[in-house]
C-alpha positions as CSV (number, residue, x, y, z in Angstrom):
1,M,0.1,0.1,0.0
2,T,2.8,2.3,0.6
3,T,4.5,1.7,-2.6
4,V,1.1,2.4,-4.4
5,R,1.0,5.7,-2.4
6,V,4.4,6.7,-3.4
7,L,3.8,6.0,-7.1
8,V,0.6,7.9,-6.9
9,L,2.4,10.9,-5.6
10,A,5.2,10.4,-8.0
11,V,2.8,10.6,-10.9
12,F,1.1,13.8,-9.5
13,A,4.3,15.4,-9.1
14,S,5.4,14.6,-12.6
15,C,2.1,15.9,-13.9
16,C,2.6,19.3,-12.0
17,C,6.1,19.7,-13.4
18,N,4.9,19.8,-17.0
19,I,2.7,22.8,-16.8
20,A,3.6,26.4,-16.5
21,I,2.3,26.9,-13.0
22,S,3.8,24.3,-10.6
23,C,1.6,22.5,-8.2
24,P,1.8,23.2,-4.6
25,E,4.1,20.9,-2.5
26,Q,1.4,20.7,0.2
27,C,-1.0,18.7,-2.1
28,E,-1.4,14.9,-1.6
29,V,-3.4,12.6,-3.8
30,S,-5.0,9.2,-2.7
31,Y,-7.0,6.6,-4.6
32,D,-9.6,4.6,-2.8
33,F,-11.4,2.3,-5.0
34,D,-13.3,4.5,-7.5
35,A,-12.5,7.7,-5.5
36,V,-9.6,10.0,-6.3
37,N,-9.2,12.5,-3.4
38,V,-6.8,15.4,-3.3
39,I,-6.0,17.6,-0.3
40,C,-4.0,20.7,-0.1
41,R,-3.1,22.8,2.9
42,S,-1.1,26.0,2.9
43,A,-1.6,29.5,4.1
44,S,0.7,30.7,1.2
45,F,-2.0,29.8,-1.5
46,V,-3.3,32.9,-3.0
47,R,-4.2,31.6,-6.3
48,F,-6.5,28.5,-6.9
49,P,-4.1,25.9,-8.4
50,G,-6.8,24.4,-10.6
51,D,-4.7,23.1,-13.3
52,C,-2.7,20.6,-11.4
53,F,-5.3,18.0,-10.3
54,P,-6.3,14.7,-12.1
55,R,-9.2,15.1,-14.3
56,N,-11.0,12.2,-12.5
57,T,-10.7,13.9,-8.9
58,T,-13.9,13.1,-7.1
59,S,-13.0,15.1,-3.9
60,L,-10.6,18.1,-3.6
61,T,-10.2,19.9,-0.4
62,I,-8.2,23.2,-0.2
63,R,-8.0,24.3,3.5
64,L,-6.5,27.2,5.5
65,T,-5.5,29.2,2.5
66,N,-5.6,32.8,1.6
67,I,-7.4,32.2,-1.8
68,S,-10.4,34.9,-1.9
69,N,-12.1,33.9,-5.0
70,V,-12.6,31.3,-7.5
71,T,-13.2,31.8,-11.4
72,A,-15.2,29.6,-13.7
73,D,-11.7,28.3,-15.3
74,D,-10.8,26.9,-11.8
75,S,-13.8,24.7,-11.6
76,G,-12.3,22.2,-13.8
77,A,-10.4,20.9,-10.9
78,R,-13.3,19.2,-9.0
79,V,-13.5,21.6,-6.2
80,T,-14.0,21.3,-2.4
81,L,-13.0,24.4,-0.6
82,D,-13.2,24.9,3.2
83,R,-11.8,27.4,5.8
84,N,-10.6,30.0,3.1
85,N,-11.5,33.4,2.3
86,L,-13.9,32.9,-0.4
87,S,-16.6,35.5,-0.5
88,S,-18.5,34.5,-3.7
89,L,-18.7,31.8,-6.3
90,P,-19.2,31.7,-10.0
91,A,-22.5,30.3,-11.4
92,N,-20.8,27.8,-13.3
93,L,-18.4,26.8,-10.6
94,L,-19.1,22.9,-10.9
95,Q,-19.6,22.6,-14.7
96,N,-18.9,19.4,-16.2
97,L,-17.8,17.8,-12.9
98,S,-19.5,14.6,-13.6
99,K,-17.9,12.7,-10.5
100,L,-17.9,15.3,-7.8
101,K,-20.1,13.9,-4.9
102,L,-19.1,16.0,-1.8
103,L,-18.6,19.9,-1.9
104,D,-17.2,21.4,1.4
105,L,-17.3,25.1,1.5
106,K,-17.4,25.7,5.4
107,G,-15.6,28.4,7.1
108,N,-15.6,30.8,4.3
109,R,-17.1,34.3,3.9
110,L,-19.9,33.5,1.5
111,T,-22.8,35.9,1.7
112,H,-25.1,34.5,-1.2
113,L,-25.1,31.6,-3.6
114,P,-25.8,32.3,-7.4
115,P,-28.9,30.4,-8.8
116,G,-27.6,27.3,-10.6
117,V,-24.3,27.1,-8.8
118,F,-24.5,23.6,-7.8
119,H,-26.5,22.1,-10.8
120,H,-23.7,20.7,-12.8
121,A,-22.5,18.1,-10.4
122,P,-24.3,15.0,-8.9
123,L,-23.6,16.2,-5.4
124,L,-24.7,14.1,-2.4
125,E,-23.2,16.0,0.2
126,L,-23.2,20.0,0.4
127,I,-21.4,21.5,3.4
128,L,-21.9,25.4,3.8
129,R,-21.2,25.7,7.4
130,D,-19.8,28.8,9.1
131,N,-20.4,31.3,6.3
132,L,-22.5,34.6,6.2
133,I,-25.5,33.2,4.2
134,S,-28.9,34.8,5.2
135,E,-30.9,33.3,2.6
136,V,-30.8,30.5,-0.1
137,H,-32.6,30.7,-3.4
138,P,-34.1,27.4,-4.4
139,D,-32.4,27.2,-7.9
140,V,-29.1,26.9,-6.2
141,V,-29.9,23.1,-6.9
142,S,-31.8,21.4,-9.7
143,H,-35.2,19.7,-9.5
144,N,-33.7,16.3,-9.7
145,T,-30.8,16.7,-7.4
146,S,-30.0,13.5,-5.4
147,L,-28.5,15.5,-2.3
148,T,-28.5,13.5,0.8
149,R,-26.9,15.9,3.4
150,L,-27.1,19.7,3.6
151,D,-25.3,21.5,6.2
152,L,-26.0,25.3,6.5
153,S,-25.1,25.6,10.2
154,G,-23.4,28.6,11.4
155,N,-24.8,31.2,9.1
156,Q,-27.4,34.0,9.3
157,L,-30.6,32.4,8.2
158,K,-33.7,33.9,10.0
159,Q,-36.1,31.5,8.2
160,P,-35.4,28.1,7.1
161,P,-35.0,27.8,3.1
162,V,-38.5,26.2,2.7
163,A,-38.5,26.5,-1.1
164,L,-35.1,24.8,-1.3
165,L,-36.0,21.9,0.8
166,Q,-39.2,21.2,-1.4
167,R,-36.3,20.0,-4.1
168,L,-34.4,17.7,-1.7
169,G,-36.5,14.6,-1.5
170,H,-33.5,12.4,-1.0
171,L,-32.4,14.4,2.0
172,E,-31.3,12.4,5.0
173,S,-29.5,14.9,7.2
174,L,-30.3,18.6,7.5
175,D,-28.2,20.8,9.7
176,L,-29.6,24.4,10.5
177,R,-28.0,24.6,14.0
178,N,-26.3,28.1,14.9
179,N,-28.6,30.2,13.0
180,Q,-31.2,32.9,13.8
181,L,-34.2,30.8,13.2
182,E,-37.3,32.0,15.1
183,E,-39.9,29.7,13.7
184,L,-40.1,26.5,11.7
185,P,-43.2,26.7,9.4
186,P,-45.7,23.7,10.0
187,K,-45.2,22.2,6.6
188,A,-41.4,23.2,6.1
189,L,-40.2,19.4,6.4
190,D,-43.1,17.9,4.5
191,S,-41.1,17.3,1.4
192,L,-38.2,15.4,3.3
193,P,-39.8,11.9,3.8
194,R,-36.2,10.3,4.0
195,L,-34.7,12.7,6.7
196,D,-33.2,10.8,9.6
197,A,-31.2,13.6,11.3
198,L,-32.3,17.1,12.0
199,Y,-30.1,19.6,13.8
200,L,-31.9,22.8,14.9
201,E,-29.9,23.7,18.0
202,R,-28.8,27.2,18.9
203,N,-31.5,29.2,17.2
204,Q,-34.3,31.3,18.6
205,L,-37.2,29.0,18.2
206,K,-40.0,29.6,20.5
207,A,-42.8,27.1,19.4
208,L,-43.3,24.2,17.2
209,D,-46.6,23.1,15.5
210,V,-48.0,19.7,16.1
211,F,-47.8,18.7,12.4
212,T,-44.1,19.8,12.1
213,F,-42.9,16.2,11.9
214,R,-45.6,14.6,10.1
215,G,-43.8,14.5,7.0
216,T,-40.6,12.9,8.3
217,P,-41.5,9.5,9.5
218,H,-38.0,8.2,9.5
219,L,-36.4,10.9,11.8
220,Q,-34.0,9.1,14.3
221,Q,-32.2,12.1,15.7
222,V,-33.9,15.3,16.5
223,F,-31.6,18.2,18.2
224,L,-33.7,21.1,19.6
225,G,-31.4,22.0,22.4
226,N,-30.4,25.8,23.2
227,N,-33.5,27.5,21.7
228,R,-36.3,29.4,23.4
229,L,-39.2,26.7,23.4
230,E,-41.6,27.3,26.1
231,N,-44.4,24.7,25.2
232,L,-44.4,21.5,23.0
233,P,-47.8,20.0,21.6
234,A,-48.6,16.6,23.2
235,G,-48.6,14.8,19.7
236,L,-45.4,16.5,18.4
237,F,-43.2,13.3,18.3
238,Q,-46.2,10.8,18.2
239,H,-45.7,9.7,14.6
240,L,-41.7,9.3,15.0
241,S,-41.8,5.6,15.4
242,E,-38.0,5.2,14.5
243,L,-36.8,8.1,16.8
244,V,-33.7,7.1,18.8
245,F,-32.5,10.5,20.4
246,L,-34.3,13.7,21.3
247,D,-32.5,16.8,22.6
248,L,-34.7,19.4,24.4
249,G,-32.0,20.6,26.8
250,N,-31.5,24.4,27.6
251,N,-34.8,25.6,26.5
252,L,-37.5,27.5,28.4
253,L,-39.8,24.5,29.1
254,Q,-41.5,24.8,32.4
255,R,-43.9,21.7,32.1
256,L,-44.6,19.0,29.4
257,A,-48.0,17.9,28.3
258,P,-49.1,14.4,29.1
259,G,-48.1,12.1,26.2
260,T,-45.2,14.3,24.9
261,L,-42.4,11.7,25.6
262,D,-42.1,8.1,24.7
263,G,-40.1,5.4,26.5
264,R,-38.6,4.2,23.1
265,Y,-35.9,6.9,22.7
266,H,-33.0,8.7,24.6
267,V,-33.9,12.2,25.8
268,V,-31.9,15.4,27.1
269,L,-34.1,17.4,29.4
270,R,-31.4,19.3,31.4
271,G,-31.1,23.2,31.6
272,N,-35.1,24.0,31.5
273,P,-36.7,26.2,34.2
274,W,-39.2,23.4,35.2
275,H,-41.9,24.6,37.3
276,C,-42.3,21.9,40.0
277,Q,-46.1,21.9,40.8
278,A,-49.0,19.6,39.9
279,E,-48.7,20.3,36.2
280,L,-45.2,18.6,36.2
281,A,-46.5,15.3,37.8
282,Y,-46.4,13.6,34.2
283,L,-42.7,14.4,33.8
284,R,-42.0,13.3,37.2
285,H,-43.7,9.8,36.6
286,W,-42.0,9.6,33.2
287,L,-38.5,10.0,34.7
288,G,-39.2,7.8,37.4
289,T,-40.1,5.0,34.7
290,H,-37.3,5.7,32.3
291,E,-34.5,7.9,33.8
292,D,-32.0,5.0,34.2
293,E,-32.1,3.9,30.6
294,R,-33.5,6.7,28.4
295,V,-32.6,10.0,30.2
296,F,-29.3,11.6,29.7
297,L,-28.1,13.3,32.9
298,A,-31.5,12.8,34.5
299,E,-30.3,14.3,37.7
300,K,-29.7,17.6,35.9
301,A,-33.4,17.9,35.1
302,K,-34.2,20.2,38.1
303,C,-36.9,22.6,39.6
304,H,-36.3,26.1,39.0
305,S,-39.4,27.1,40.8
306,P,-40.9,27.5,43.3
307,D,-38.2,28.7,45.3
308,I,-38.6,26.2,47.9
309,L,-37.8,23.3,45.3
310,R,-35.1,25.2,43.3
311,G,-32.4,22.8,42.4
312,R,-34.2,19.7,43.3
313,A,-34.0,16.7,40.9
314,I,-37.7,16.3,39.3
315,S,-37.4,12.6,39.8
316,S,-37.1,12.9,43.6
317,L,-40.1,14.8,44.1
318,T,-43.1,13.7,46.2
319,N,-46.8,14.0,45.6
320,R,-47.0,16.3,48.4
321,E,-44.2,18.6,47.2
322,L,-46.1,18.8,43.8
323,G,-49.3,19.7,45.5
324,L,-50.9,16.5,44.5
325,E,-52.1,15.7,48.1
326,G,-54.3,17.9,50.4
């Protein structure tokens, strides 16, 4: 395997010596079955070295450089760029890239995406994390896209890109954490029947409609932590028969309606201002039944009020303390 790797690098170096602009020494090529992966790392890069890479490259990562723009001519390199200084992309960036499956653009300075920019490659994974994007036009992808993973975390979205999501019927993972979302429209996820992982942590969500997850029956992981949720409708998670993990931590929940939770999945409940009176009897009972096997850090689910019970683990409360006895 070492000999093969040396030969691959030797061929790559030979290729680069025959062109006007030499390839960066910090680039490395590896072959993995039908994949050709190129990784380049250097803060000294100021120009995209697009004429150096094998034409059948399936994944190219250029990381931690000072490249500030990419031209259409550069796109022939099967590009994947992350943690650079990119502020814009040409509309035909991926033209003729018939093998590119993953495009990683995280950690740049992108503010918008031109319509059609991702039309030309058969992408399965698109990573746009940690940019400056405030909205996404649906035409950035084609109607027949096969995208299975979309990561828009760490941007400036105030609304979910509903029109875009309507084109992503094959999507399995959607990451919108660390944005500025204040609401999730009731039917925003209805076009994502294959979705199995949803990341919505660290937004400003205050409420969710009871129908929010009706169109996503295969969800296995739902992350809602660190929002501003005050109430959850009782049937919100009722149709998620495949759910295995639910994060509700660090919200503004004071109580849960009977029937909200199920014993089939693991739950995070810590960091909420639980009001420990009669209305919390359902949660106290649920914790008593499931805390050992289904609740992460169950002891961290504590009373916030009334003052006399502040800091008490909910599962330790008696009926009298909850006001259930005369």
